[in-house]
N, C-alpha and C positions, 0 to 999 in steps of 0.2 A: 587374548586380546588385551590391549592397553586399555586402562579406565580412563574415560574422558569427562567424568563428572566435574574434576577439579579444573579442567581446561575450560568448560562451559563457564563455571562460576567466575573464574579469574578474569576471562576476556570480557563477559557481560558486565561484571561489577566495574571493570576498569573503563569501559566505555561509558557506562552511567556517570561514573565520576567526571568524566570529561565533557559530559552532555552540556554543561553550562558554557563551555568554551567553543560550542559549534559556531562555525563560520556564518556571520551575518554582516552584511553591509548596511542594511536597511532596518531600521527598527519602527515597529508598530506596536503600541502599548496603550492601555486606558489611564486616564487621568480623573480621580485617583484609582488606586488598585481595586478598591471595593467602595461602592456607593451604599449609603443608608437612606432610605426614602420610607415615609410612613404609608400607611394604607390610605387609599382614597385621595390620592394627590398626583401631581405632575411633576416630572423632572427631565433631565437628558443627560446622556452619556457623552463623554468627551474621549476622542481616540486621537492620540498624538502620533503623528507621522514624521520621522527623521530620515532624511536622505543623505547619501554620501555627497562630497564635493563634485561640481560638474555634472549632476545627473538631475532628471526630472521624472515625475510621473503625470499621467494625463488627468485631466478634471473630468467631470461627468455634468454637461456634454463636453465632448473633447474637441469640438470645433470640425471643420471640412476636411482637415488634413488626415493623413494615415496615422493610425494608432489605435489605441483600446482604452474606452473609458474606464476609470477607477469604479469598481462595484463594492458596495458594502451591504451584506445582509446579516440578519439577526436570527438566531434561534432561541426562542424564550419559553418558559413554562407558562402554564395557564394562569392568568391574572395579570399578567404584563402585556400591555399592548404598544408596540412600537410604531412609530411613524417612519416616514421616509427619511434617509440619511440626508443631512444638510451639510453643504459644502462652502468653504470660504470663496471669495473672488479669486479667480485664477489669473496667471500671466499668460501673455501670448508667446507662443514659440514657432520658429521655423526650423523643423527637422532638416539636417542637410540632405540636399537632392530634392527636397518637396517645395513645390511652389505654393501650396495651401498652408496656412496656419494652423495650429492646434492650441487648445487651452492645457495649462498644466501648472504644476507647483514645483519650486526648487527648495532646497535647504530643509524646510519643514512647513508643515501644515497641519491643521486640526480638522476633524470631521465630528460634527455634532448629530446625535441620534435622540430625537425626543421619544418620551415613553409615559403612559399612564399606568398607575398602580390602581387596581380596583379595590373596592372595599373587603372583598372576600378573599384576596391574595393571601396565600399562606406566609405566615410570619416566619422569620429566620432566613438563612442564606438561600437564594434562588439563583441556581446556576444558569448564567446566560452567555452564549457563545456568539462571537462577531467574526465573520469571515470577510476579510479584505483581501480584494483581488485587483492587481494593477500590473503595469508594464512599466519597468525602470529603464529609462533610457539615458545613455551617456552622450556627451558631446565631443567634438574634435579635440578639444583639449586634453580630456583625460584618457583618451583611447589612441593617441599617437596619430591623429589624423583621420581614424575612421571611427563612425559612431555605431553603436549596436544597441538592442533593447533585450532585456531579460524578464520573462514572466516572473511575478511575485505573489505568492498566495501566503496569506497569514490567517491562522485560525487562533482566535484570542479568547481566553476564558475572562468574563467579566462578571464577578458575582455581585449580586445586588441583595443587600440585607433589608428585609422589610420589617419595619417598626410599627407598633400600634398607632391608630389613627390619632393625629394631633401631636405626635412626638416631633422632635427637632432632628431633621435629617441632615445630610451632608450639605454644606453651604459652599458653592462656587465661588471664586473671587470675582471682584468687579470686572476685571478684564476679560474674564472668561463669559461672564454673563453678557457683557457688551458684544463680544466677538460672536456669541451664539445669537443674539438679536440680528446681526448683520449677516449671517449665513443664510443659505436658501437652498431648497430641494431642486433637484435638476428638473428643468422644465419639460425636457424631451422635444420631439418633433423633428430632430435632424435625421435625414434619410439614411446616414451610414452609421447611426449609432444604434446599440441594442438597448432597448429600454431598462432602466433600472427596476429590478423586482420590488415589490412591497417589502419594507424591511422587516417584517416578520416572517417573511418566507424563508425556507429552508435553504434553497439553492439558487444560484444565478440562472437566469433564462426562464424564471418562473412567470415573469410578466407576459412574455410571448406565449407561454404555454398554459396560462389560467383559463380555466373553463373547459380545457380539452380533456379527453379520456380516450384510451386506446383499448382496443379488444384484439390483441395480437392473435395471429394464426401460427401455430409452430409446426415445423416440419418433422419434429419427433413426437413421440407419444407422450402426452402430459400427465402429470401426477394429479389425481382427484381426491385422495384421501390419505390418512396416517399409515394404513396398513401398506398401501401402495408405495408411499415414501420410504417406510422402513425395509421393504423388499428391494426397491431401487437403490436405496442407500447401502445396503449390503452388497448388492453387485458392484455399485460405484467404487466402493471402498476396496473390494477385491481387485478391481481393474487398476487401480492407483498403484498397485504394486509393480506393474509393468510399464508404469510412465517413466520417460527419461529423468525426471527429477529426483526420483526416489531410488532408482537403480543402484547408485553407489553405496548408499547406506544398507539397503537390502542385501547387497552382495557381501557387504562386511557381516551382516547378522548370519548368513548362511555359513561364512567362513567361521564364525564363532561356534556354529553348531558343529562344524567339522573339528575344530579344536578340541571340543568336548564329547567327541562321539563315543570315546572309551569310558565315559563316567557313569553309563547305566541309564535306562529309560526314564526313572524318576527324576533324576538330576537334569536331563535334557528337557523333559517336559516343564519343569519349574523355570527353566531358562526361557523357554518359549512363552509361558505363562507371563513372566516378568517383562519380557518385551513388549508383549500384547499390552501390559498394563501401563507401560510408557506411552504407547499408540493412544490409548484411551484417555490418559491424562491429558495429552495435546489436544486431542479432539474435544474435551471437556472446556479446556481453556479457550479454543477457537468458538466452542459454542457460545460461552459466556461474553466473548467480544461481539460475535454477531448479534446476540439477543439485547444486550444491553448498550452497547456502544456503537452498534450500527456498521462493523467492519464487514466487508465483503470477503469473498473467497480469494485468497492471495492478497488482500489489502495490506498486510504487514509489509509486504515487498515494495509499498509506495514510500517507506521511510528509511532516509539514508542510513541512520544509526543502526536500525535493524539489520540491513544488508551488510553493513561494515562488520557487525558481529557475527553474523552467519558465515561470512566470507572467512574471517579470522578462524572461527571454529573449525571449518571444514579443512583450512590450510594446515592447522595445528594437528588435526587428525591425520592427515597425509604425512606430516613430518614424523608422527610416532610410527606409522607404517614403515616408513624408511629407516627407522632406527635412530633417529635424531635424540630421542629422549624416551623416557619411560615415567608415566605417573605414578608417584608414590603416595598413596593415601597415608597421611600422618597418623601416628599412633594416638589412641584416645585413652586418657587416664593411664598412661604408661604401657598400654597393651596394643600390640599390632593388629590390625585389621587383618581378619583371616582372608586367605585366597578366594574361598567361595564367596565372601561378601563383595569382593572385587568383581567376580564375575557377575553376580546378581545386579551391582551397580551398572556395569557395563552394559547389560541387557536392557536395563530400564532407560539409560540416557540414550541408547542407540534407537530405542522406540520413540522417544521424544523427538530426536533430531529427523528420524525418517518421515515423521508426520509433517513437521515443519518445511522440510525440503520438498514434500509432496505439494504443498498449497499453491505454486505457481502453476501446477498442472491440473487440467481438467480431463474428461473423457466422457465416453457413453453413459448415459443415465444421469451423471452427476449434475449438469445444467438444469435439467427439468426439476430434479429433485430439490436443489438448492433453491430455485426460483420459488417453488411451492412453500418450502419449509421456512424461508426467511419472512415470509407474509404471516406466519402463525405465532401464537403465543410463546413466551421464553421456554415453557415446559415442553412444548412440541420440538422446538429448535434444538433443545438439549438431547431428547429422545432420538431424534433422526441423526444428529451428528455422532452420537455414541454409535448408533448402528452402521453409520459410514466407517467408524473406527473398527467395529468388530469385523466388518467385511475385509478391511485391510489386514486386521490380525489373523483372520481365519486360517490362511495357508500355514502359518507357523505353529498354530495350535494342533492343526490336523497333522502336520509333519512330525512333530515332537511326541505327540500322544499315541500314534499308532506304531506298534513294534515293527509291523510289516514294512514301514517306510524307513524306519531308523536303519535298518540292516542295508539300505542303498546308500547311506552316507559314508564316504570314504574315511579311512581311518587316518589320523594325523601322521605326518613324516616329514622327510626333506623337502618334499615338493611343497609343503605349506608355506615356507619361507619365501619362495618365489610367487605362489599365489597371493601372499599378503602384500608383496611390493606391487603386483599388478594392480591390486586395489588401491594401493597408493597412488599409482597413476591415474586410475579412475577418478580419484578424489581432486587430483590436480586439475584435471578436465573440468570438474564441476566446479572448482575455483574460477576458472576462465570463463565458464557460463555465467557466474555470478558477477564477475567484474564487467562482462558485457551489458549487464543490467543498468550500471551506472551511467549517469550523464557524462558527457565527453570531458567536462572540466573535472570530474572527480576520478577519472581514471588512474591518473598519475599518482595522486595522493593514496589511493587504495593500494596500488603495487608497492609504493613506498612504505606504507603501513604494514604490508605483509613481510616487507624486509626486516622490520623491527620485530614481527612475531617471530620470525625465523631466528633472529639473534637471540631473543628472549628465551626460546624454548632450547636453543643450542647450548647456553649457558646453563640451563636447568638440567638438561641431560648430562652435563659434565660435573656440575657442582651440587645438583640436587638429587643425585641418584641415590637409590635405597641403601648402598653400602656406606655413604657418607654419614658423618655425624649429624645428630638433630639440629645442632646450631648451624652447620653449613647448609643443611636442606632449608631451614627457615630463611636464612639470608638469601639464598637462592630464589625461594619463592617470592620473598618480597621484592628482590631485584627483578624478578619476572613481571610483576605487576608495574613496577616503575618503568621498566623499558617499554611495555605495551602502552601504558598511558602516555608516556612521553612521546612515543612513536605517533599515536594518534593526534595528539596536540600538534606536534611539528608538521605532520603530513597534511593536515586540513587546515593550518593556519598560514603556512609559507608556500605550500604547493598548489593548494586549491586555486580553480579559476572557475569563475561562473561560466556555464555553457551559453555561448552566443547563439541568438536565434538567426536561423538562415532561411533564406527564400527557398521553398522547395516546390516541385512541380504539382504533387498531389494536393487536392482540395482539403483543408482542414475543416472538420466538424464545427457547425454553429447551429444554433435553433433559429436563427434568422434565415438561414439558407433553406432549411426544412419547410419553414412556413412559405417562403417565396416560391419553393418548388410546387407546393401544394397549388398555389394560384396560377401558376406558369404551365402546369400540365407535365412537369417533369417528375420521373421517379427518383426518389432519395434512397441510394444505397449506403448504408453507414457500416463501417468496419470497426467494432470496438476491439482494441488491441493493447499490449503493453509489452515493454522490453523484457519483463520478467516471465512472460507466458510462452514457453517454448511451442506449445500447441498452437498458439497463434501463428507463428512462423510457419509452421507445418501447413495449416490450411491455407495460409497466403501463397506459400509457393506451389502447392499441389492443386488448389481450387481456383483462387482469384487470379494467379498468373498464368493459368492455363490459355491457350490460344483462343477457344470460343468464349470463355468468360471474359478476357481482356478485351476482345472485340466488342462484346456487348455492353462493357462498361464505358467504352469509349463512344457510345451513341451519344448523340445530343438530346436525346430524350431521356438520358440517365445522368444524374449528378452523383458521382462516387466520392464520398467523404471518410475521412480517417478521423475516429475519435480515440486518442491516445490516453490511456489512464496510467501509464507508467508512474506518474505523479498524480497526485489529487487533481481531479478534473470535475469541478462541480457540476456544470451543466450537463456533461456527458453521463456521469453517474445518476443525476436525476432522470434523464430520459430512459437510462437503463432501467430504472426502477418502474418508469411508466409503461415500458414493455415487459414488465414482470419477469425480468432476468437479474441474476446476482453474481453471474460468473462469465468468464471469457474463455475461449473465443466465442464470439457473437456476432452475426451479422444481420442488420435489419433492412428489410426492403420495405420502403414506405410509399404506398400508392399516392398519386395526386387525386385532387377532385373529392368526389363523395366517399371514395374507400380510404380516405387518408388516415381514419381512426382505426384501420384494420390492417397493420403492417404483417409482414410475413417474417417470421423469426427463425433463423438458423443458429443452433447452439451447439457447443462442444465440437465435436469433429464433423465437418461436412464436405461434401463433394463438389467437384464443378457442375454435375448434373443437378444437384441440389440448388445451387446458385442460379443456374439458367431456369430452372422450373419456378423458382420464387419470383424472377423478374418477369416471367411469362404471367404469372397469377397477378403480379402487380399492374400489368397492362392489360388486365380483363380478359386473359386467355386461360383456358382450362387445360 
């Protein structure tokens, strides 16, 4: 097999180098970048908002017309107490086709967030995060006669340096101070507005959900302790090997076992061990992201840069299987890397890649295990995640460790070349699947970027081949990085178009709809889904779109909503946490009235009968 470690490093480093050039029409940032405030004092944070020409965002409140109020929330450490965000006086707008006016801002505005520093607040840098959630709308001038709106979510790091009491902190200029005095917090009270959450809250929608707690009822068996979580984690990890996301890389690993079938049991077992180490490394990294940064299972696929990198890596691997290029690991200190080292590196990187591609998938046992695990301390999260990794690695360890199984592995031959190309086509379909995750406006740039990847690796295969001189290989490698970096820049700066929101028939999830349904006696059915989740599409087709379920969901007593977390969706992810669930597919059936706080939860793979049973339970039927 070709070694892909260099491919991974080149593509990821190239994309990271281009990150600063990522396409942004709208800018939201703090002024200044860092505040210095003494203990036991009051101050305020300034968020600058800059908008493109002929666009506007909504105020808060937004007025009686159609739109979405701009929401600002703050996550801060203990000792920093934030008040409600304060807005400047907005302008009045009449959106095309609307009779009612809305309040909003053009060109630029500032948002002010007051806060108090307690006397016992820890000195030094305190990390504070501001979430800015708005809807950017164009007018008829900029859009050629048709207006459209684009959801905009910014998560901004706003560090605050705490100084000793009595010190001189950051001094705002006179204009900023005067503007702050003229700003005001949203008064609320408009019927069609979602109330702004308290500024110290973690997510939007918190104001409507404050004081509520849920005691979910699950259709599958729940996890009650660490031993059960470990057992279920191993089973869930084993099942991941058969999920559609990971099958291409797993097939490649099996093919590498075939290629090395004649090398002896010890060599094969070592390859299986190193492949397993790659899996465990990825699960360790996922555990750290979950424990310390709040990432959910599959959460990495919400980030466009990560998606572009993964798509490029899988596409480059497919090109290698078609013989376009061969990765040549450069000599170190004048001595060529041995073929054995290449095999081991190949196995390790495939283990890393198999795990990453598995994260959009869920399966039996995984949802309940993750829900319990992610509510535990970091040490427990790490242990259970590593057990899931052990379950995923188990088949390869057993296959390569047992001499009785090794004799069933076919010997390499001419057929292997054909099998290798079949695996290449399988990776091409994986690339198509990954492209389908992108928003509509990003699909053309991604395809164009893959064209640059193909050109880069074609020249690398021609001029960076092992038989070339060291100078030629070095120049070809540098040219590969330049072509990929340039391709990313050109594709996402000149071909990228923001996705235009469109009217759709299905109802979009909102906290306010759930609360209204509770009072009006309607059952809320919420499907949590994402474009990067193939199992979500599976259960939607087999369960939700079946005749009986579709008929039930169409009842006037049921309000069926879709919570899309393809991108960051703060309110949807908050209520997922309240349902004590951290992965998708997920279906929540929320009864009205007195049973409102006892929703029925379906996780992972569920059937049409499960959905009907949950609806009957929510209606008070056994």
